[in-house]
N, C-alpha and C positions, 0 to 999 in steps of 0.2 A: 602690247601692254601700256606703253607710253602714250599711244594714241587714246586708249580708253581713259587713262588718267586725265589727259587734256580735255577730252570730251566732257567728262564729269565735272572738271573744274570750270569749264566754260558754262555748262548748264547751271551749275551752282551760282556762278556769277550773275547769270540772267535772273535766276530766282531771287537772289539777294537784291538786285536792283528793283524787281517788282515789289518785294517786301518793303524796301525803303520808300518806294512810290506811295504805298498805302500808309506808311508811317508818316509821310509828309502831310497827308490828309488828316491823319489821326491827331498829331501833336498840334497842328495849327487850329483845328476845330476845338480841341480841348482848351487851348490857350485863349480862344475868344469866348469860351463859355458855352459852346454848343454841346448838345447831348450826344455822346457816342456810346453805343451799346455793345458793339461787337468788333473784334479785330482777329481775323483768322488767316492762317497760312494754308493755302490749298483750297480745293473745292470738293464737293461731294459729301459722302458720309463723314461725320465727325469722329476722329480717333481719340481726341483728348481735348478737354477744355476746363477752364477754371474761371471763377468770377472774382474780380478785384475792383473795388470802389465803383461798382455799378457797370463795369465793362466785362464782357465775356471774352476771354482770350482762348484761342484753341488752334488745333491742327486738324486738317481734313485729309482725306485719303489721296486726293489727286494733287500732286505738287506742281500745279500749273500756274501759280501766282498767289495772290492774297487779296483780301477785301476788308473794307471797313464799313460799318453801318452807322451813318449819321442820321439822327432823327430829323424828319422834316426837310429832306433835301429838296423836295418839291412840295408845292401847296397841296397836291393830290395825295400826299403820303397819309394813308388812313390808319397808320399804326401809332399815331401820336397820342399819348395819354394826356388827359387834361393838365396834370401836374407838370408835364414836360413841354407844354406849348410855348412858354416863354423862352425855352432853350432850343426850339425848333430852328433848324438852319435857315429856312426861308424868311424868318422874322428878322434876321440880322442885316446890317447895312450891306449894300452890294459890294463895296470894296473888301469887306471881310470875307464874304462868300467867294469872291474872286480869288483872294489869297488862298483860301482853303482848297478850292478846286485846282488852282494853278500850282500848288505846292508839290503835287505829285510829279508833274513834268519838271519842276525846278530841281527835284532830287535827282532825276536822271541827268540833267545838265551838270549839276554839281559833282555827281559821281563820275561822269565822263571827264570833266576837267581835272578832278583829283587823280584819275587813272593816268591821264596824259602828264600831269605834273610828276607823278611817281616814275613814269616811264623816262621822261627827259632828265629827271634829277638823279636817278639811281641805276638805271639799266644802261649798260654800255651799248652805244649806237654807232653805226658807221659814220666816220668823220671824213668827208671828202676834202676838207681843208688840209688835214694832216696827210692824206694820200698825195696831195700836190706839193707838200712842203718838206717831206721826209724822204730818206733813201728808200727805194722800193724793196720790200721783202716779198720773196716769191711764195705764192700759194700753191700753184700747180704748174708743172712742166709738161708741155705738149709732147706727145710721142713723135709726131711727124708734122710736115708742112703741107698745107692745102694750097695749091697754086692758084686756084680760082676762088673768088670771094664767097661763092654760094655752093661750093662743092667740098664737103668734109673729106679730110685725108684718111687713108687707110694704112694703119701701122703695118710695116713689113713690105708694103708695096710702094708707098710714097716715101721720099727721103726723110730721114730723121730731122727733127728741128735742131737749129743751132744750139739751143739750150740743152737738149738731150745729148748732142754730140759732146758738149763740154762737161757733161756729168753734173749739171746743176741740180740742186735738190730743193724741196720745200723747206723754207726757213732761211735760205741764203739771202743775203742783203747786197744788192748792187749799189756800189758807191761811186763808180766813175766809168766813163767811156772814152777811150783813147787818151787817158790821163787826165781828163777834165771831170771834176766832180759833177754829179748829176743828182738833183733832188726832185722828187715828184714823178708820178706816173706819166703825165702828159709830156714832161720834158724828156724822159727816157724814150717814150713812144716816138716823139719827133726825131730824135737822133737815130733810132733804129730805122724808121721809115726812110729817112734821107740817105742812109748808108746801104741801100739795096745793091747787091753785086759787089760790095767792097768788103775788105778785111778790116775788122775792128778789134781793138783790145778792150777787154772787159775786166774791171776790178770788182771783186766781191768779197764779202766777209762770211766766214763759216766758223761757228763756235769761237768767235773773237779773233780769228786769224784771217789776214788778208791774202788774197791770191789774184794774180792777173793771168788771163788766158786770152787766146786769139781765135777768131773764127770768121769765115766768110758768110755774109748774110745773103740768102737767096732772094731773088726778085719774085714777088707774088702780086696777084691782083687783089686790090682792096678798094673799099669805098673811100672817097676823099674825106678828109677830116671835117671840112666845112659842111659837107652833106650830113655826116654822122652827128654833128653838133647842132643841126637845124631841127628844132622841135616840131616843125611843120612837115618834115619829111618822114616817110615810112619806108620799110624795106621793100614793100611792093611797088613803090614808085621809082626805084633805082633804075637808071638807064646806063648805057655804055659811057655816056658823057660824065657820069658821076664816078667813074672808076679810074684808077691809076696804078702804075707799077711801082711798088715800094719794097723796102726791106722788111723781113719778118724774123722774130727771134724765138717765139713759141713759149711764152710764159703768161700767167695771170697773176695779179698782185694780191697780197693780203691787204684788205681794206682796214686801216686802223680804226679803233673804236675809242670813244670817250664818253664821259657823263658830264652833263651841264652843271650839276649841283643844285641844291634846293632853291637858291636865289635866282640863278639864270633860268632854272626850269620853269619858273612862273611865266616869264615872257614867252618861252618856247611853247608852253602849254596853251597860253592864250592865243598865240598866232595859229597853232594847229587847230584850236577850237573854231576859229573863224573859217578856216579852210574846210573843216568837216561840216560845219553848218551849211556852207554854200553847196557842198556836195550832196548833203542830205536833202536840201530843197530841190536840187536838180533830180535826185533819185525819185522823190515823190512825184515830180512832174512827169517823169518817164514811166511811171507805173502802168498806166493803161496800155501804152505801146508795147510793154513786155509780156502782156497776157498771151498773145499768139505764140511767142517763143516758149513760154512755159507749157502751154498745151501741147506743142510739138514735142517737147522733151518727155512728156508723159506718154505720148502715143508712138514713141519709137525714134524720134528725131534726136540730134545731138544737143546736149545741154549747153546753152549759152552761159558762160561764166558770169555774164553781166545781169542775168535774170535775178529777181528777188528770191530770197530764201526764207524759210520759216525758222522758228527756234531750233528745230531739229537740224536743218541744214546749216545754220550758223554754228551750232555745237559741233557738227561734223567737220566743218572747216577749222574751227578752233582746235579740235583734236589733231587734225593733220598738221597745223602750224606748231603745236606743242611737240608732236612727234618728231618734227624736223628741227627742233631747237629754235624756232622762230618766235621767241618770247615777245620781242618787240611788236611783231605783227599780230600776235595773239592779243596783246593788250590794246593795240590800235583798233582791232576789230571789236573788242568788247566796248571800248569808248564810243566808237561809231554807232554801235547798236543802241547804246543808251541815248545818244543824241537823236537817233531816228525814233525811238519809242517816245521820247519826250515831245518831239515836234508832232508826231502822229496824234498823241493824246490831246494836243491843242487845236486840232482841226475843228472848225465850228460846225460839228454835226453830232447828234446824239447817236449812241450813248457815250461818246468820248467826253472827257472833261471839258474840252473846248466848246462842245455843244451847250453844256450847262452855263458856262461863262457867257457865251453869246446870248443866251436867253436872259441872263441877269441884266446885261447891259441893254438889250432890246426893251425890257420892261422899264428900265430907267429912262431911256430915250423917249419911249412912248408916253410915259407919265409926264415928262417935261413938255412934250409937244401938246398934250391935252391941256396942260396948265396954261400954255400960251393962248390956247383957244378958249380959255375960261371954262373948261370942262373938268369934271372930276377924274381922279385916277381910275383907269379901266381895270386895275388890279393885275393879278398874276396871270401868266400864260397858262392855259390849260394844256398840260402835258398829254392828256388823253387824246386831244385833237392832233398831236404831233406823232402819235404812235404809228400810223401808216408809214411816215417818212423814216421813223426810227427803225421799224421792222425792215424796211427796204435797205437801209444802211447796214443793219445787222446781217441781212441775207447776202448782200454784195460782199461785205467783208468776210463773212463765213465761207462763201464760195471761193473767194480768193485764198483764204487760209487753207482750205481743203486742197486747192490746186497746188499751192506751194509745198504743202506737206507731202502730197502724192509725188510731186517732182523730186523732192529731196529723198524720198524712200525708193522710188523706182529708178531715178537717174540722177544721183547726187553729183554735186560739183566736186571734181577732183583737181587738186592743185597740180600745176604742170611742172613742179620742181620737187 
């Protein structure tokens, strides 16, 4: 049930972002004096509509987005009444038309930044600095000790972990080792690893009461810390030279959380926006290379979690995150999707908004060049001559959409946690 709620909330978030996209076109066009005749949510048959101040507002049957009708978006628009010609979009300066067409993508960017600001300002997030500066609070106690680094232990067969032997519980706070105060997970880990085969005294707090207990730490095989902390290394690349014999205790820590607040949240949101934009550009560049993997997932192969997803797939992932209580990841995914939609809309190809903007500025550059040659303005681009390219783009994008939807329905991405 929680999954369904999350899926619906994520889908509504996408629909809201698409509605705001069209609202960006609507309000900027009206502000500049362009003629806007329709603003609808959804596609297909009209369920309800009303006329207000020359604009028809309404709702259609298929809630897959929204659209705005601006008179004279192209010179070939044959529905411009003589009385509306002065307000036809193509008659306005190119900078105004650029703002109108670019405002849709801008709303996605603003919405994404706003989501990130709300996330960093008000949602408790894991704070690694506090994890390294406060006494360690136990989250989970391991049942047993795995002697080899890549071999999970078996409760009842392998020896119990020192933490289990001592009867430690979730919520206990470790304050000292051998009488020396210890702060932070890395500091505690270093002391435990160095004390393999030795008997240590551990002081902890439970319900406000301190207790000191002693236990001998077993020697186990683990990956060296310098290898673990090397971002260039992966588990698959570990060799015998990367291993060492160290002590083990058998606990995982509670990672403290904190909120940045509305002021500090601005800087964090801006920093994360830069990271997400870079990742989005990289994702767009990798799109063609992911098509074979998508096709393989439809025809029976394993679904690569790095392959693109449709709105259906994104909503499915959002539902899973919500079901697992990963609200921060839920919001990050929604923000990332807005940045992706915004950038995709700015691609210089029809029918995307970026295609119209590219034509606006091509017309301006061509008119300037002809003026240098002493020739008259050649006029507007004939959109009809671009229709083959437009249809090809629609066909390619449509086929890619069908492929991602099929993959998300037949072989959806399932989170590994």
